[in-house]
Structure formats: structure tokens, C-alpha cells
N, C-alpha and C positions, 0 to 999 in steps of 0.2 A: 381674501373675504370666501369661503365656500357660498357655492349655490345652493338649494335646498331643492330637490323635486318637488312639485306640487304648490311652490307659489314662487312668482314674479314681485312682488313686494318685499323691498326688504329696507331697514335701518339700519344705520351705524352710527353710534354714539361713543364721540373722542371724550376721555378724560385724561388726566394728568396720575402719573405714577407716584406722585410727589417728593420728585428727585429732581434738582436742577430747576429752572424757573417754572412757575404756575401757570400751567396753559389751560384756560378758561373750557369748561365743560361744554360742549357743542355736539347736536345731533344732527344728523342730514338723512335726505333721501336716496337710494342707490337703489332704482326700481330697474327692473329691465323694460327694454325698449326693443317690440318685438316688431316694430313695421318697417323694419330695415332688412331687407332678404337678398341674399345673390343666387342668380342662379345661372346655368351654363347657357349660353346661347349658341344659336346652331352653328356658326363659324369658329366653335371649340374657346371661345372668349368668356370671361366672366363678365358677368354686365348685371350691372347691382339695380337692384330693381326697388320702388318703395311705391306709397301711395301718394306720391306728388314730386313735385318739384323746390327744392329749396329757394328761396328769393335770397338775395347777396346781399341784401339790408333791410333794413323797415323804412330808411327813407322811402317817400310817396308812396309809401303802400298802408303804412296808417297813420289815419290824419288826428293831426292833436288838439286834442275836444270833442273828438268823435265819442259819443254812449259807451259806457260799459257794458258788460257784459255779462250771465252769470258762467260758472264752470259746473256743470254737470258730469257726475261720475259717482262709480260706485265708492262709498266711504271705504276707507281701508283695506281697497280691494284690489281698485284701478289702476295700473301701475301707470298711466302716463294722465295727464288733463290735455283737453284742447280748450282751445277759446275761438267760437265762432266770431263772427259778426265783423270780419273787413271789410269796409266801402268798399264797392266796387271790382271787387276782387275775389276767387274762389280759396283765400287766404283761410290758414288754419294757424296759427300761434300752440303749437306742442312741448311738451316739457313733462318730465319723466325723473325730475327731480326737486318738483314743488316750485316751478320757476327760479332757480339759483342758476338755472342755465336750461334758453327756450329757444327754439329753432321756430320760423317760417315759413310754412311749405304751402304750394299753389296744390288743392289736391287735384287730381288726375281724375274728374270725372267731366263727362260730354254737357256743355254747356248748349242746351235745347230748348226749343219754346215749348209748352207744356199747356197752353190756353186751349180750352175746347170748350163745346157746350154742358160739355158733363162737367167738365171741371175750369170753371172760367177763371180767369186770370187778366187784371187790367191791366198788367205790366209786368214788361220779364226785368228780374232781377240777377245780378252775376254772384253778389254775394251769400255766403253757407250761411244760413239762419240760426238753425241750432245743431249742437252736435251732443253728442253722449256716448264717453268712456264706459268702458265693463272692464272686465278682468280680462280678457285675448281680445274684444270687439270695439268695433265704435262705429258709431255709426253718424250720418251729417246729413241733416235736410237744405235740399235749394228748390225753392220755390214748392213745389209738391210733389217733388219727389226724393224717396227716400233710398240714401246708399249704406252700404254695408264696406265694410274692413275688418277682415279675420289677422289678428299677426300672427309671426312665425315666433308659437313657445313651444318648445320642447320640454319643458321644464312643468308643463300644463298636458292633461292627460283630455285631449282635446278629441272631440269625435267628429269634427270639420277642419279638411285640410286650411292651411293656409294660403290665404289671397295671396293672387298676380295682380290685381289689377280691380279694382271697387265694384261693387257689384247689386244692382238696384234691385231691391226687394219689394213686395206690395206693389206690384207694375200696375195690378186693377185698382188699386185705391186711391182716391186723391188724397192724398194729405194734409191737412191743414196745419198741425200743431204735433210735435213729440213732445211727451210730459214723463221729465224722470222719475225715476225713485231709486232715493239714494243708498238705500240698503237691501241687502241680498238677506235668500231663508235659507238655509237646507242645501246649500249650493251652488241654487239657482239664483240669477239673475232679472229685473223687468224693466222697466218701462210700456208707456200706452204712447197711443197712433190716436189724435183725433181726426175723423174724416172729415172733408168739408165738400164744396161743390153740391150736387144733388145727392152723395152722403153725410150733410150734417147732420150732426146726428147719432152717429154710428161711432163708436168707441173698441178699437181693438188694445190685446193687450198681448208683448211679446215677452215671452220666457228663452230666456238662454241657459243652457247647462253645457257645462264644456265645449262652448264655440258653438253648436249647435242651438237656432234661433226657433224658437214657432211663432208664429202669428194667430189669435185667436181672435173672432169677434166675439164680445159681449152681448149674449139674449138672455130673454129666462127660459123656460120651460115652456112655453107658449109661442117662441121664436120672436118676441119681439126685444125692439132695440131700447134702452134707458129712455128718450123722448119717447116713443111708442108707450113705454109701462107709462112714463109721467104723465102723458095726456090722456089715460084709460084710468090714470087712478086719480088723477084730479077733476075729471071731467071737463077739461080745458080745449080749445081751440087754438093755441097760441105757437110764436114763434118758442122752439127752445134750444138751446145753446149748452154741448157740454163744455165748463170753463177749464175745470183743471179734476187730474184722476190721482190717487194715491193708492199705498198699499199698506195693507196691517202685517205682514212679513210673518204670519202663519201658518199653522199647519193646514187650515181652513183656505188660504187663500185670496180672502178680504178682500176686495177692490172697494174702496170708498171717493164718489163721484160726488163733486160740486156744479149741480144743474140749474142755471140762470131761466129762468122763463119770462117772456118779453110778451107784457099785455097790452106798452104802446112806447111811447119816444119816454117818458119821465114816468114810465110805471114795469117796474119789474120786479120779481122774487127772486130766491135763490134759497135752493134746498138740497142737505145732505140723503144722498141714497148711498144702499151698501148691495153689494154683490157679489153672493156667493156661487151656489146653483140659481139662486132666481133674486132680481131686483127687491131690496125692500126700502121702504123711505121711510128714514131716519126724523129728523127733521127739518123744519120752516126756519128761517134763517129772519132776524126782525128785519124791516123795510126802513128804519129811519135811527138814526144813530141814539143811543138815549143820552140823558142828560149828567154831564160828567161835572157830577156836584158832591160826589163823596171823597171818603180818601183813600180808598181801594178799587177793588174790580167792580168795575159794573157790570152787573150779572144778569142775562136776561135769559128766560127760560121760550123752549120754542112754542108753545103753545100760548105765551104772552101777547093778551091782543091789546092791553091798556097803551096810548099813545098820551098819556097826559104826563107822560117823564122823557120822553122824545124831542130830538131837533128835526127841523125839518131838511136837514142835510141826507139823503136817500145813500144808502150803504151801495156800495161797487167795490166787490171782491175779483181776484184777477188770479189765483191761486190756493194753494193748501197743503201745508206738508205734515206728515206724521213719525210724531215722536215713538221708536214704539217700546225703547228703554222706560218711559213713563208713561206712556199711552196719553200723551196729550197730540188732541188736533188746532195746528195753527193753520188759519184762512185770514189770505191778507190781499189790501189791493189799496180804500181810500183810512184803513184802518186798520188794524192789531186785534185779531178775535182769538181767544183760544176756548179748546172744552177738552172738558175731560172726560167726555161721556159718549162722544163719536157725534156729534151733532145734536145732543136733546137740552143740553143746559150751555150756553155761552158768555163768555167773562169776555168785557173789549176790556182791554189792557189801556192805564191810560199815559199817557204822557205826548201822543202823538198827537200832531195838530189836525181838526178835524178841518176839511174845507171842500171847497166845489172843484175847487182848482186839479184841474188830472197830475200836472205836476209836482206835486207835493203826496200823490201816490206813490205806493211801494212800488218800483220795480221789478224785484228779485227776492229772495230770499235765503240765508245759507243758518242752518240748525248745525250745534257742531256735534250732537248728539251725548255732549257730558254736561248737560245743563247751561247752555249757553246758546244764544243764535243771534244776528244779525242780518240785517236788511238794508238796501240801499233804492233811497228815492227816484224818483227822474229828474230832480234835482240835484243827482248826484251826491249828493247827503247818504252818511253812514247810523247808522244808530245800529245799539246795542239794547240787549234786554236778556234777563234769567231768569227760566223756570222757578214759578216762586215768589216773585215780584209783582210788585200791581200797575209798574211803571218802567215805557222803555226810555233810554235819556239817547241824545243824540251826540255821537262821540267826535267829529266832522263833520264841518268845521265845527268848531266850540272854543272856549276859553283856555280848555285843558291842554288841547293836542298844538294851540299856537305856542303856551307853556313851552310843551314838551321839545317842538320842533326850535323853538330858540336854543336851548340846554343840549340840544343832538348839536346844532349847527356849533355854538361856542366849544363844543369837545371835538369838533374837527369831519364831524362826519359830512360829507360832501353831498350825498343824495336829499340833504334835508334843504339846502339852501338853494336847489333848482325849480324850475318850473315841471310839473308835471302833470301826467291828463289822468287820470282813474281808467284802469280797462277791466277790472271785476276785482274782488274778495272773496276770500277763503277762509275755510279753518283748516293748519296744517295737522300732521300726525299727532304734533303735541297738544294737540288743539288750542292752538294759539291764531288771533286772528291776524290775518295776512292781507296787506292789498298789492295787487300789481298794476304798476304807474309807469307810463309811457312819456319819458320825457326827450328832451333833446338838448346835449350838452355838446358847445360847441360846434355847431353843426353836423352832429355825429348823433342820429337814432337809438336809442338802447333803451330796452328793458329791466325794469328795477323792480325786486320786489320788500317790502315795507312791512314789518312790525306793528302792529294797532296795539298798544300795551293800552288795553283798555281800563287797568286798576289804577295804573300811573297817573291815565286821562283822567279819572276821575277825581284824584286824588286832588292832581292841580286844579280840575272844578269846586271842590272842597274850598279848599284852602285862598281860591279868586276871590270869595267872598270876604276876606278877615278886613277887619277896621280900624282907623287911625284915631289914636287917643295922646293928646297933648297932657300932660302932666304937669306943665309949667315951665320944671326945669327941665325938663327931656320928654321927649317923644317916642310912643312905641306901636308896633302893631299887636293887636288882640288876632290872638289866632283862635278860630270854634273850637271849643271843644265837643264835639258830637257823639264821640263814641261810650256805652257807656260803660264799656271795660278799657283796662290796660292791654291786657297783653291774653294770648289765648292761643295752645298748642297741645295736641294729644299724645296720651299718655298709654301705658301698656298695651299698644297693639299686638297681637298672636304672631310669631314666624310668617313671612308672608307665603313660602311655595304652597303648604297644603290649600290655602286659600286663593291665589294666586292664578296658580296653578303653569307657572311662569318656571321651565327649568332652565337653568345656568350653568354651564361649565366654564373654565378658567385654562387657559392654555399659554405659556409664554412660548414668544418667540426664540428663534435659536440665538444663542452668544456669539456673538462675527467676533473673530480671535484679529480683524485689520486694526488699525488704530482710530479711523474714522468712528468705524462703532455701527455703518451703515449696512442694514441687510444686502446681501448680493441677490444674482436673480437663484440659486441652488440653494439657497437656504432658505428663500421666499417659498420655491418649490416645494423644497422638503419640509415646510411648514407647513404649508395648503394641504401636502398630503398627507400627513400626522394629521390636519383636522376632517377632511372627507373621510379617514381612515375613522376617525372618532364618532362621526355620523353615521358613518355605515354599522357599527357596532349598534350604535342606538338604533337606528331603526330596525336591527336583528333582536336586540332587547325584545321586539313582542314576537313570541314565540308562544307555542300552544305549554310548554312543561317548563315550569319557571323552579330558576334556582335563585335563590336569593343572593347568593355570593357572586353570579353572573352577569353581575350591574356593567356596562358599557368601560367606566373607568378599569375596574380593575379586571376587564378583559382586555383592554388596552397596555396595561402592565402588564400583564403576562407576555407580551408580545417584545418585550424588552430585550436588547442584546446583553449577550454574557457577559462582554467584557465594557460594559457603559461604564463603569467608574474609570477603566480605564483613557475611554476616548476624552469622558471628564478632565483627568489628569491630562493627558495630552494638550486641550484646546485651553485649558486655563493658562498653558505654559506655553501659548503663542507658537505649537509647533506641529500644528493639526493639519493633516494632506487635504483635508474640503476647507477649513477654513473655517469653521462651525462648531457649536455641541450643542443640541436638544436637550437640556432635560426635563426627562420624559416627568419626574417626580412634581413638576408645577402642573399637566395635567390634572387637572381632580374638579370636580363636583364644588359646585360655589353656593353658597346657602349663603342669604340678605338676611344682614341686620335691620329687624323693624324699622321702619324710615320715619319720619315725622309729620309723614304724610298718608293719608287713607290712599291705600290703593285703588286703581278706576277701576278696576273687576275684582267680584270676590264671588266665588260657586260656592252655593250649599248645597248640601244633598238633605236626606230626607230627616227633616227634625233635627238639621242643624243649627248652628249659631255662631256669630260671632260677635266676637263683644270687646272693648277700648274703651277709655276714654279721656275725658275732655276738661283741662284744666283751664279756666277763667281767671283770670287776676285782674282785682278792680286797682292795684297802684300803689296805692297809697293806705297802711294798715287801720289810718284815724277815718279812713270812711266808714259813714254810718251804715250802720247795720238793714237800717230801711233801703238803702241804697243798692248793699248786695242780696237783700232776699228780693230786690226788683230785678237783677238779672237771672233767666231764663232760657234755659233752651227747648226746641219743640223738634220733636221729631217728627218727619211724614213720609209715609209712604206710597208709594204710586197704586199699590192697590193689597187693599186691608184681607182683601182673602185669601192673597198668598203669604203676605210677609205680618211677621209681628214684631212691634217696637217698641223696647219697656227703656225709659230713662229714673236711674234713679241719682235723687241730690245729697252731697254733701257737702254742707257751708263749712270754711276754718278761719271762721272772724280774728282771730290774732293775724294770721295773714294775707286779710282782705281775699279771699281768694273762694273759690267756690270748683266739687270735682263732679261731672255725671259721668256717670259712669252708663254707656251706649250699650245694650245688647239686643242686635236684630235677628231674628229666628225665623225660620220656614213653619210654616203650619200644616202642612203635609197636605195642599190640595191640588199639587201636579197630579196630571192624570195617568195615571200609567205608570210605565217604567220603556228606558230609553237608552239608547244604546251610547256608547261616553264619550261623551259632548253633541250629543243631536240634540235637536229636538227642546234645545233651553229656551226659558222665557225671563227675559230681563223686565227687570223694575228696578227703582228709582230711591236711593234713601236720601232724604234732603234734613239737614240739621239746620238752625236758626236760632241766632241767637235771638232777644227778641230787643228791637229797637235797633239793628245794627246796620240794616240796609245800606248800602254806598255811603257807610259813615265809617267805617273802620279798615282800616290799611296800616300792613306792616311794611318794613323795609327787611328783606331777608336774602341773602345768595344769591337768587332767584330776579332779584328786582322788589319792586313794589306790588305786593300781593293784597289781596280784599282779606279781608277776615269777618267772620260772621254768618259764613256760611260753610257747612261742610256737604259735599257730594260724594255717594257709591253708586256704580250699577255692580247689583246682585242678578246673580245668573242662579233662577232655582230651577233641579234635574241633575243629571248622573253626571257630576264634574268631569272634563276630559281627561285623560292619562290616566283612569285606573280600569284595573282586568281581572280577570279573576284565569289563574295558572293551574296546570295538575301541579302539585305540589310531588314529585317523583322522587325525593329525597325520604319524606315522611312515609307515601306509602310503602314502600319500599319496605322499609324498616319495621313498620306496623304490620307489615303480611306475614316479613320472618316471624315476627315474635308473638302475636297474635297465633298463625297457623302455626308454631314449634320446628318450622321448618329451613332451611337452610333453602334458599330462591338462586336456583344452577339455571342457567338457560343455555341450550345448547348452539344457536347464535345469536351470541350476544352482541347488540347495538345501544351506539350512547341516544340515539334519536328515537330508537322505540324499545321502552320499560317491557322485561319478559315476567312473565307470571305461569303458573302452574295449575291447570286446570280443578284438581281435586281440591285447591285451597281455595278459602272464603276471600276474595277480592273486596278489601278496604282503600276506596278514593278516598286522598287528602287535595284540596284545593288549596288555594291561595289569593291574597288579596293584594295585590300588589299596585304600588300607588309609583309609578313614573316619575313621578315628578319629586316625590320628597326621596325615595329610593328605599321607601319603606314596603314591608312584607308583614301580611300578618294571617292565623288562619280562617280559613272562612265559615264561619260558624251556622249561617242561615239555611234555607229548603232550598231544592232543587229536585227537576228533572233528570233521568240517569237516560239516555236512548242507544241504544244500535244503531247505525245508521248508513252504516258499509261494512264494508268487511272482504274476506279473499281467502281462501287456502293454499295453504304450503308456501306461498313466496308473495310478497308485497307488489306483485304487478299482475295478480291475480284479485285484487281490491277493487270493488266497483262499490259506486254509494245507490243506494236504496231508493227507491221509486215511495210516497208520501200514505200508498197504498200499504206498500209492504213494510213501511216503519209500522203502523199500529198493528201489524200483525205478530212481526216479531218483538213487541214491546207492548202491546196491548192487552190489559185481563180483558178487555171487552170487544175485543176480534181476535182471542186467540184458540178458537176453539176447534180449530184443526190441528193442534200439537205443535204452533210453531213458536213458542218462547224461547228467548236464548238467554233469559236471564231471570232470574226472581231475589227478592228480599230473603235474608236467613233470620230463623229465629226474633221477628219484630213487630210489631204493627204499623203500619205506615198510611196514612193516607191518597188517595190520588187523587186524579184530578178527572173533569168529566169525559176523556177520554180513555180514561182507563190505565194514565202514565203511575205510574209509583211514585211518591216524592220521598226523597233521601232528604237528611241534614247531617250537619256536621260531623255529630257524634254517633247518627243512627245509618251505618254506611254498610253493616253487610250484607254481599251482594254474593250469590251462588252462581254459578252457571250452569244454564239445564241444556241447552242444543238439542231441544227435542228434535222429533225425526224429520218434522216437512221445512225444520229451521235450516238457513244456510250453514249452518256449524254442525247439523246433523248428519246420520251417517254418513261419515268421515273415512275414506278406506287409508290403508298407512302405507309410503311410497320408501321405500327399503326397510330399513331393517330400525326406524325412529318413529316413535309413536305418531298420529296424526297433529299436523298443530292449524291455529287458525290466525288472520290478522283482524282485531274489529276496528269500526272508527265507532269513537263514542261521542256523544257531544249531549254537554251538560246546562241545562240553562236554567233561571231560578226566572222568569219573567210568569207571573204570574201566581207565584207562589210561595216567594219571599217579600212581607209588606215591611221589610225592614231598609230597606234602599229604591231611591228613584233606576238602579242603574240595573240595563240589562243585560244580566253578566252571559255570554252565549260564548262558549267553549267548544271545541272541536279537537280531539287527539287520539292517538295513538297506540295503540297497543298489542303485544303478540301473546297468545295465549299456547301453552303448549302441554305435551302429555294427555290429549284424549284419548278416553276412552273408545273402542269399537261400539258401534251402534248392534245390540241383543242378537236383532236376527242373522244380520256380517259374523256377529260372534261364533255365532252357534252355527252357519254355515259353514267357515273354518272350522270350527270343532268338528264338527261332524267330517270336514275334507282329511283331517289332523287323525281322527282316530281311521277310516277307510283307508288311511294310505298305510297308518299302524299297521291295522289288521292284516293288508295283502302282506308287509315284510313279516309277518309275525309265523303268516299261512305257509309261507315259502320256505321257510328258514323250517318249519315242523317239517313239512314233504320232505326237503331233504334230506334232514338226518332220519326221518322213521322209514323211506324208500329208495334209499341213497347207494347199498350195496346191490341191490335187485337191478336199479337203474343203472347202475355203474357198469355190469357184463351184459347187459340189455345193449348196451351203449356203445360196448366195444365192439362185441359182434356186429354190429349194426354199421360199425366201421369198419370193421374189417371184409366184410361183404361190399360194403360199398367202393372199397378199396381194388379188391379181386377182378370184379368187375368187367371193368375196365381194359386189365392185362388180358384177359380172355379173348374179349372184342376183337384187341388191335392181332393176336395172334392168329383169328380166322381168318383174317382181311390179309393176313399175308398169302396161306396158303391158296385162295380163289384168285391172286391175281398172277400166279407162278403161270400158266397154261398160256393166258391173255401174251405175255411177254413172249412165250415160246413161238406163239404164230408170229408175232410182229417179227422175229429176226429169220424165219425163213422166209418171209418175202421178201 
């Protein structure tokens, strides 16, 4: 399986190909565990370094019957899970496969006494109390010390280097408790640190981005802590304690805190406090349990003071969690409370027993982020609930799970008839509730993961209420008929890719000629290389210049060998030299057929909608019309300001069926525009059939599933995988047609299109959907800016500053003859900064290149006219109100054939005229005065020639007497 950069969380699904024995479909995690690395020791030997030492076995380490612990990690983001709380040991149970396999490791941290006057500690504990697993980092708390370890993840763009040993952080803070935030936002992960000792009441938020952690103390603009704010706001001098904190996971980064004020031993109050830049007191929770006398949620307003409908049992809360998809805030302790408005109105969930005993309190809470939740009490009871339901149900222990365990034991599954001890519960990537158990089989300890089939357990609970009837001659069981309908399924679901934004490729494995049919090392290496190549082409598809024909699959098939048919023939006849062959035609984009289930996620752009139908059959055509008319579907959205749901009903009495067409659409309330896949806001659509909650079940290929409720998460914003691209094919074609000129480039380049300066420039753009593979012309509005450029060569390109961009493109700042372009022959709108707004059909551009612009006054180099490379930025942000997408694009073009600047051209003209005039003057002088000048020249030449000869004769006459005198001597 190929590994993709930027992610360390993977899931593999194994399905049958329809040939041979049936292979049941199964998926499992295959995450990257980067917490073991290898470094070179001083002696030159490889030394394996990890964040601890592995225990050889579980015996005598994990105590049977020890209390269970929560699993804290970032949902869908953390590659490992950590389970702390091993008594009398620094042990951590770590897994990267959702406990299909797990390892018990002793953390390599220093065990020291941390008690002091500033941070009092009654006794020392060796046990790791809390652990949080993030994408690349894990944090653990032992006593009041917080430790961090950064994994070795080369697939992630980490700012911090991987750790060689545990590092203690927040040394100056007395850490009382860690509080997880299970969701991430915009690439950031969070958790909170509660201060203790003399810092009791202080609150810190940890922001982790690319492995780099930043700890910030939450204070208001006056420098007050949350407890100081509460005491000042309420005017009391009481003990203040921050019980829990959660994060809204939005652009504002709002923190939601649960604060407890102690007035006396049996008198306290809880308050919800929000923190953005300042603290804001949101609401006060009721002090006592309301009277459970109704048949639905018990609603209590934060301003309610009436105690007549309350019991004498005090509300004691331990923690809370926020679901950003549905906007529901859950608060748990000796009761379960939910709030849809972040602490102004509270709904007490029924079904959980109210008691003063602390053993019935909720110990930890696990949210699936897909409409379900589970929690565990101090008695290790497992409870289950669903958003939109007013009651929670105990699933373990229960009659239903007893029946389920007995049936599984009859089928031969050994793990269902051995003694087990609960370690934790969690929701896996498939949103199935799982339990982690410790068991001892034949004296050997092991860790077991088991699925808790909630729907099957609830169905057994329901049918456990059957009665025995004596008919005289025979006896029979009477099963209750509780479901108001017989069958429910979905119809007319649209093609999933445009909405789910999941792109899939199919790539068949090589064909092996060996009789065994098993893959070899060479065939697997070839197959993996081809998959890497396909993913590389997929990543390269995100480029500035778009061509609908150049998708990854078409580019992959262009690289096929010429003799492909020959090699297939050789391989099919068993005479291939390599022993295998690859069918390249099997590499293709895969389009999924609409399934019978709603997708987990749907992405909607501005005013987009998603429609489907729900078919409900009453089973028997003889059912009365009144019974059919009593079957209704209600559609609920988590925020009516952003989503609008419409349900239309059509009845078919001859088939005793009802068809509800459901359409959920965007209301256009998303603030502003964002890049593709960024700043999305999640919401929830919930469909409920009346009188069907926990009463309707159906046996399917996936097992027993509940019916009567359909849930879907809808993301509002710019869907991922959509981008703006420069349509070079259409641009070149239209520029050539409209300018009536064949475009010829002196230096052609496939990466940089070439245009002529004197021609009008007609840019065209594409909206490319990289998931569905579709492309279409962009007809919206956009701004066109030159943000960089350089003359003569691409090496001279530089990007302009913000001030220069305004000078070269804006009419409000171009008083110094600096404009580089303008629109031609059309009236266009302008932004506040003076940028012209173009559109898909209003796109005539004339190059100006005024004197003081970078492309003005270019001198020619050689015999070619000057040329210039432009970096163009196109953006629809703030000018195109037809989409939530901020389409930002930068691309490069080459413009040649620049005319000379008028001043420079006049200079060159005058110099040329002067040169020509000088040549003509010399020519005329030569022809008019030629004969006389010729005679004078000859005379001068003759005289110059004779003068050296006369001088040589006179020197000979003067030298003769001197020579004679010398001879006589």
C-alpha cells in the first residue's frame, strides 16, 4: 500500500472480488507508529531508541479488575492510542491498530518527588495518570509533571524535530489535570491544562501545530484568571474550581469552561463561561435534579428559580464535551445534561438513575461524532445514547448482551466465554463501539478488543419482553410488534463523488504466471512503484495551467510501453522473463454507484442542495389508511440559519407505502469566502420516523441495524478538490481568432504560454473538480493583477511588494504613469482599491506598460524586440457572490514584441539619421572633390617618399672624414 505525504492515518478495506470462496468485507487500521526511531551511537553501532521499554508480558503488570480509563486522542487524526492508569507502574498501553495489536511500554521518564509548598502532594504515585495522543505528539501526566514526546514522522511537515527522550514541559506550572479536545481545527490540535496548588483556578490552552506546542494562559483583557473573573462578576468570595474545559473548534477559538463555586460542603453551583478574548458568563446550571415525571427531555432554563419541580438530589458534574457537528454541549457527572445553545438552556436526559451514590456517577464519556455516544460509570457499566433521543440505555450489563454473548459462544467465539476486565471503550474509525478488555486464559494474560453491537443488543432487549401464551392445544411465543412500519430504505441517491468529495482509483495487481498465482517480491515492488507514480501524477495535477485532457490516468496511460501487447502475450503464455505482467488498462478512475446508505459527509457550496427519497413500507396492503397516515418523517437540522430542509410526502395506498422526498439546501449564510476545504462549518441533518426510536431493527449483510433514524453530516463552505485553472487551450484559440493573427512565439515553452504585445489578451479560466474529473468554464467575476515579472528571461522575474501591486494595477494609485494593463472597450466595475473587475465574457485586456512601470521603456537586446514575463494573479474573493470558494490563482505568461519607448525610439531615430547623414556627407565630399584631392594626395605621398632618401645621402657624406681620421691613427 502506498504511503501519502501529509498523513499518518490509514485504513485498509478488504473485499471479495467475487471469485472463489466468499471473503467477508473487513476494514482495519494501518497507521504509522513514529514513536520508535533509530540513531547512531558513539561506537558506530545502531542503537534503537524509543520513549520507553517494552514489558515482555502483561502478567503481574496489569491487575485484573483494575478501574477502566478513558482513551484520549484526536478523532480521525491521531495514529496511535495511549491507555494510561497501569497501577504501580509507569506503563502505557500503546496501539496503532485500534487495539487489534497493542504493546505495553514503560515510559522512560524520571520518577521524582514533586511535592512542595507551592505544589503540595500528599503521596507519590508511580502510575501515569493521564495521556493524550495527537497527530505527531503524545503528552502524559505523572503526579503534577507534564511530559511530551514528538514522534519521528517524516511524512508530516513538522516544525519541531523528533524527540530522543521525554521532555518535561510547563515546568513552572503545578499541573492538576489534563483536559482533551477530541477535534482539530484548521490543522491545529488542542488540549487544556488545569493548574493546581497555589495556581488553583488557572487555566492553560495548548495549541499544537505541526508538532510545535504553544501554551497560553487564558486571561481576560484585564489580566484576570477565570476564577478571578467569576468572583468579581458574582460578587462572592468563595472557592472556585475549573472542572472541565472544551473547545468550540471554530475560527474564533472559543473555549467553553465549566466552573464550580463552593459555598459550603453541601452547597455549590455550576456555571458555563466562554472565553474568546474576554470571559463571558453564559449561564448557571440548576442546583437540583428536576422531577422526572414527563415522557421526554426535562428542560431547565439557566434563569429558572422555581424549585417546586425539583428533587433534593444535588447536581454533581465531572466533565463535558462539545460536538461541533451538531452544536450540542454534553455535561456529565451524576446525571447527563445537554445544551443546544452553549449553556443557556439545559435538557436533562432520562433513563440514567438519579442517586447520591458516587459509584453511579459517570466516570468518562466517549463521543462518536456521528450521532451516538457512550459513557462508563464507576461500576464499569456501559451506557449508550443517541442525539435526538431523550433516553439513554444501559447496554452492559443488560439482558440483550447476555443473549448476544451466549449466541456468540455457541458459534465458537472463545473470547465471549472467558473472564474479562474492562479497560476502556472507544469508537473506531467505522463509528462502531468497541471495548478493550483484559483477560487471563490458561494463565496467560492478553488484551482483547470486542465490538459492542448496540443495535443487536437493543433488539434482544426488546424481544426479551415476549410473552408465553397457552392456546389449549398448543403454546406460542408472542413477540411484540413495536415498529410502526415494516421496511425502510433510501432511493434516488445522487452520484456520491460530487458530494462526498472522495476520489477513488482502481489499480489491478500484476498477473503472475507462476502456477501458485502468488505475488513475488518483484511483482509487488513493480505494483507499488506504479501506485506511487499514479499518486505523483495526481499531486502534479494541481498546477496553474489546466488542461481537461491531462488528468492523472490519461497521463499514466501515455507512459505505456509500445510493446505492451507483446509482453501481455508472452505473459499469458507463461514465457515471460519476469514472471508477471501489468495490465495498464486496469488503472482507471473508479466511480461509485449510489449506495443504499447516506454518505457520512456531504459538502455543499453556495445555495447547493442534496436530495434523496426515503421509502417506507407498512408491509401489508390491507393496512388501514389511518395507520399509513400516522407514519411521518421529521427532518431536523442543527442550525436553521445555515441549512434548510424540505420534506414532501407521497402516499401509495395500493402498496401500503409512503415515499418522502428530502431536500436539504444551503441558505447562503456562510460568512465570506474561503479556500477549497478550509474553514468548513459542520452541521447535522437528522431524519426520524415517528414512534420508531429503539423499536425498529433490520437484519442486513452488515448485521442487525436500527431503523427509523437517518443521520448525515453536512459541511457548508468551499468543497475540497475544486480549483481555478488557466485555460491555455481556449485562451490561445480565442486570442488567435479574435485578433486574426497566428500566434508565433520566438521561444516556445510548454509551461509558459506566449502572446503578442500589440494583440488584445483574452484570458479564459476553468473550474476543475479534481474528484469527479469534470471541468467547466469559469463565468464568475474576478480581479486581474500583475504581481510579478521580469524582462528578457525567467531568471529576472521578481515578485512585487503590496505597494508596487497597487501602483501597477490600481486606478486609485496610478497617477505616476505606472499602469501595466487596462480593460479594452468595456465598462467594468472597480473595487475599493481601484482594481478592475473582469468576468468570463468581459475579459478584453490591453497591455499598456506605461513609462514608470516595470515593463515600460524596455531596450532591445540583439535583433529581437523586447519581451517580458508576467506573473498574473486572479482572484474572485469579494467580487464573485455565486460561490463560497476563494479561487486564487497565479500563473505565468510570456509577452513578446514590445515597442520601444517614444523617447528611446526618438533617440534611436536621431542617432540613425545622424549616422546616415554623416555617411551621405562623406560620400558627397568624396565624389565632388575627388580629382583634386587625388592629385594633392599623390604629391604629398611623393614628397613624403623622397624626403627620407635625401636625408640618408647627406648623412653618408658627413661620415666619410671621420672614418679617414680614425684610419690614420
